[in-house]
C-alpha positions, 0 to 999 in steps of 0.5 A: 181195335180188336182187341179191346172190344174184346178186353171190354166184352170180358170186363163186362161178363165179370161185371155180370157174373158179379152182378149174379153173385151178389145178387144170390147172395142178397137172396141168401141172406133174404131167405136166412131172415130168421123169426122175430118177437111179436106182442099178442097184446098191448104193452104198456111203459113200466109193465113186465112182460110174460112170455104168454103175451107174446109170440115168435113169427117168422121175419119176410120182410127185407127190408125190416131194420134191424136190433130186434129180439129174435127169441121169447128169451131175450124178452120175457121178464124185462120190463118194456120203456116204451109202449109195444104193439101188437105184431110189431118187432120188439126192439132190444134198445125198448127193454130194460132189467127189471129193478131190483130195488126200488127207492125208499124200500129198506134195503140190507148195505154191505161192506166187505173188508179182508173176511169182515163183512160189515151190514145196515140198513139203508133205503135208496134213493133211487130205482136199480136194477141189479150192477147198478151203482146207486146212492143209498142213505144209511138208516142208522148213521144218516151219511148218503153211500153208493153202492152196486146192486147185488142179485140179492136184491142187497147193495155192495158197499163200495170203499172210497 
């Protein structure tokens, strides 16, 4: 009987020790919560975000949901997809890259094969950011082609 009681005391002591260690880990995680970016004024959907309307604040809420921007560099120059309120964290999912080409605006279509480069004028049928695949109407032939938006605002046409 004494042996079982000793085992029980040891098991309880180990459980208590594990609980204390886990609480210490949670405390350390809370202390290392970091920073979050919040707007200083209302930012509306479609509005490009400037660094002047942002501020970094220390995260003090241990129950805050993840997925928020932690530095101004993550948010600056992005476009909001929903209304962002002052003092509230900015979810990364509420941001998108600005459009490099706009629907209806003139763009240059390029097609490269080997050492040859062919270019033409076109009109995008959609708004798109760099790296997006969009449909563009060739202004000379009227044919609709698909291509990838490049960093310089041109559309690289894909081979079929």
